[in-house]
Structure formats: C-alpha cells, structure tokens
N, C-alpha and C positions, 0 to 999 in steps of 0.2 A: 376532620381532622383538624382544618380552621377553628370551628367554631370551639372545640376542646382549648385548641392553644389560647384563644380569646379570652375564654374562661378563667383559664390558668393566669395569664397575664392581668386581667380584672381581679383576682384575687390576690395575688402578691401585689398589687399597685394599692388596693383597700389596707393590705396588711402594712405596709410602709407608712401609709397616710395614718392611722392609728399608733402606730409601735412609739413616736415620742410620750405619749400619755399611760402607756403599759408598763408599770412596776412588777418587782418582786418584792413581796412581804416576809420577814422573818420573824416569829415572836420568839420570846425568851426558852422556850423547850427547843429551839431549832429548826423547828418545823415548818416550812417554807410553802407559802401561797402565793397568788396572784392578786394585785388591786390596780385600779385605775385611777389618774389623775381628773376629777371631777371638775375642778375650775383652780384657778391659781392657790395656791396655798393649802388646799384639800385634797383629798383622795380617798377613796374609797375599797374596801375591802369586807371580806368575808367576817364575821365577828366569833364564829365559833373556835376559831384557831386563835384568836387572840384574847378568849375568855380570862380574867384576870390579871392581863398583863396591862400596865401603864403605860409602857411604848412600846415601840417596833423597830426595827433596820428596815430599810426600804433601800432595793437597789433599784437605779433609775437609768433609763436607755440610754443616756451617755456615759454609763459606767460607774455614777459616783453611788456610794454607798452613804446613806445621812439616818441619824437619828430622827425618828416621827412622834409623836404626843398623839396618844388616842383622846381627840376631842370629844366623843362622845359614841355610845354605843347603843345600838337597838337591837336586842336577840330575838324581840318577835318577829323583824323582817332579815335576821342575818346579817345586819349592814353594822359595820364599823367605822367610823369616820378620823383619819390620819390628817394631822396636822404638820407640815412642815414648808421648807422655802423649796417651791417647784419651778420657778420661772413664772411666764406670763403665758397663763392657757385663758382662753374663754370657757362659758360654760358649754359642757358637750350638747348638743341638742338631743333630743330623744326622739324615739321612732313613735308616730303617732298611730299605727295602725301594725300589728305583726299577726300576720296571716299562716294558718296550716297549710305545708307545704313549702311555705319560703326556704328561701337558704339564708343564712347567717355565716358569721365567721365568729370564731371564739379566739380572742384572744389574750395569751396570759405571757410568763416571763418567767425563765428559770436564771440560774448564774451564768449559765453561758451565752442563752441569746431568747431572741421572741419566739414564741410557742403560737403557733396559728392555726388553727381547725376547721373544716370546713363543716358544718352541722346544718342539716334541714330541721326546720320547726315541725315536728309531729304532730302537736295538739296544742290548742287554745283554747283554754278552757275557761269556765266564769270564775268570778273573783271565789278567792277561798281565805280561811282564817287559819293560818299554823298553829301549830300545835304550844306555840310559846302567848298565843295570842294576837297576832298580828295578822292586819288587816292586808292581803296581797291581792292586787288588780286584777291578775290575770293567771291562770295555773299553763303555762309555758313550757313545754318538755320536749329536750332536744335530742336530736338521734344520733348520740355520741356516749361513748363512756370519756369521763372526765380522768383526766390523772390527777394526781394530788399536787402539782404545780400548778394547774389552771383554774383550781379551784378559786374564785373571787375575780376572774377573769372577766373581760366586759365580751358580750355578747353584742356584735356590729349589725345592723342592718345592710343590707347590698348599698346602698348612697350615703354610710358613712356615719349613720345615726347611731345612737346608745339602745338597745332593743332591752338590755338587762345587765344581769351578772349571773353568771354561770357558778352553781351553785349545785352539792348534790343531795337530792331528794330521797324518799322514802323507797326502800329497794335497792338502792344505790343508782336511781335512775338522775338524770343530768337534767336539771331545771333552770329557769330563768327567772330572777328576780325582776320584776319588769322596772323600764326606768322611772316611770310615774311614782312606782312605790318608793323606789330609792329617795326621788326627789322629794318625794314628802319627808322621807325619815331624814334625809341631811338637811334640811330647812330646820327640822325642829331639834338637831342635834349641833349645827351650828351656834343656834339661840340658845339653846339649854343646856347642851351638854348630857342630856338623856331625853327619853320620850317618855314623858306622865301618862300615868293609866289611873282609869278609874278606881275609886275605893270607896266603900259602904262601910268597912270596920265590921263586920260580921264572919264568925268562923261558923259555917254551915253543915248541914248533916242532910241525907236525901231520906224521903219517907215513902222510897218506895215510887212505884212507875203512877205518873198522873197524883201524888201525893203534894208536890212540894217540897218546899224546903225548910228545914227548922233551924232556928238561930240556936245554938249550942255555946255560944262565945261572942262576947261583947267589948269591942275596945272603947276603953275611954275615950272621952273629947273626939268622938268619930262622928261622923254623919248619922248612921243609924241611931246613936246616943241622941244626939241633938233633937233626932226628930221623932222620939220617944218610944223607939222600937226597944222590946225584953227580950231576955234570955227565954225562950219555951214558944215564942212568937214561928207561926208558919208562913212563910211567904207563900203566896199564892198565885197572885197575878201581877204583873209589871206593864203599867200604863194599859190596864186592861186586857192584856195577852197571858194566857195560862201558862205559870212555872211549872213544869214536871220533873227540873232536875237544880241539880246546884251547878252544872254546867250550865243551864240556860239563865242563869243569874253572871256568871263571869264572863260568857261570852258579849254580855251586855256593859263590860267593863272594860272596853277596849280603849285606845289611845285619843278618840275621839269623844270620851264619855266624860270627864273632867268639866264641871260646870253646869252639868244639864241638870234639869229640874224631873224627877220622874215620881208616879204615882204608885205607891205599894198595897197592892192587897194582903192581908193579913189576917190571919184565923188568930185570933187569942180566946183560950177558953171556951172555945166554941162559937164564938161571935165572929161575925165578919167585920172586919174595921178597914180604914183607908188611911193612910200616912204619906205625905207628901216628904221627898227627901231630895236633896242638895248633892250629886256626886261630889265627893271631894277627888284628891290626888293623892293616890299611894303613895305613903312616906316611903323614903330610900333610906336603907339598913343597910 
C-alpha cells in the first residue's frame, strides 16, 4: 500500500511541476485541444485542429485567456507553433531515451483544470515517415485512449523531461510525436514560419511495378527544367538507386532535401541518360 501511495504522490507532484506549461488551445471552430509552452513566448500544439487558422485562443494555467498568433506550422509532423506572451520559461529539457514498458504522464488542459493521465509506453519503434511526408524520429505508442481535450498535450517522462506531444494516430491509437522531432520543427518554424520541402517541378505517373516514373508535366523555371529534363522522360534511378514508383521520388523530397544535388538516371527515346539536378524549395502557394 505504501508503494502505491508513493507512486500516487510522485505522479501528483510531477503533474503539479509541469502544470504551468500546459495550456488549452481553441481554434476558430470552437474545437479545443491542449498544448504546452516550449520556451518563453512560444508554445506547441497539434497542427491538425488549427489547419487554416491565423490565430487561436489560449487558456493559461493562471486562468488568463489570450490571443495567440500562429507563428508557423508543419503539417508533416503535426506541429503548430504559437506565439504569445507566456512569461519567463526556459527551454523544456527533452527526454534522451524513451523505452517500452516505461511510464509517462500525459498532461493537457480543459476549461476547468489540468488533465493528467498515467500512460505506459507500449512500443518504441524505428523512425518513420508520416502520410504528409514528415520524418518522425521514433514510433512511440501510448497505452491509453486520448480524449479530445488532451490531443496536443505533453507526454512527460518520470524525470520531468519532455518525451513528446500526444496525438491520435492510425486506428485511433494514441502516439507521441518525439520531442526531438518537435525540436527540429520548432527551430525551423521559429526561423522561417514554415518547413521547406524539396521540389523538382515535375508531374509524374507510374509505369507499373519496377518501371520507373514518367514525367507527364514540367513546371517552367523549375529545377527539372533547368537540368534539361523533358516531358516523356522516364526517371529510373536516383543516385544509382532504382526508382520503382512515384512515391520513391516523393519520399526523397522531404524537409532535408532542399539544396541537395542528385543524379537522375533517365530513359529518353530508348536511350539511357544521366542528369544532375539541384533540388529546389517547393513554392508556397
């Protein structure tokens, strides 16, 4: 009984220690989720609920309700960066290692109070790519079902460090976007307001299994046009690696691709040719 009481007291103390950082976030449609203060002046929440919004309303731990500007968003990692007067906060230390079987606290906020839930880390898988093309450092699955209010809340390790952001993944499973992934997105969003992605300037169509990808459209003044590619060219290799689908190319045009130089193997009129191309930044439309 004393062990259970000690655990309960420790969890309550942990929740109290992070409570000043935990906020409630409301979009223009009235839907409310959670978020957390990353450092002074900046907070993080789930992008999905704020898609299309220019600002949000936030409820702080001290009861204040403030308008927050959306300083940037990265749909590929589900991170939205909010800017408002938070008071003084240091950067939240991030958890170095998250292990399966360990415990975590999922912290969110409703209009009434802090929401704190105990969760187990049921799985820590390898790095993965989101459906929107984001590189996620690890697949962290949480052993609980998120309420709507706790979406976007903080996943806190037992030592008080930030393990990630709680969101709902495939099959309504609760997952955590790792803190290291959030840190990378926040750094770019705070600097640029968006996350640049790679761009070739081609429209592609698959040619069947193992057949490469044929260029069916070419944008003017694009990296592909500058490199000399033409409509009808079939891209077969990327730096010597076989291209078997359109997805194999889009997967290589992630957030770190801008500025990279690659060699494309191309079939043109039955002839094999090579083209060097500098990956550009996808235009923001």
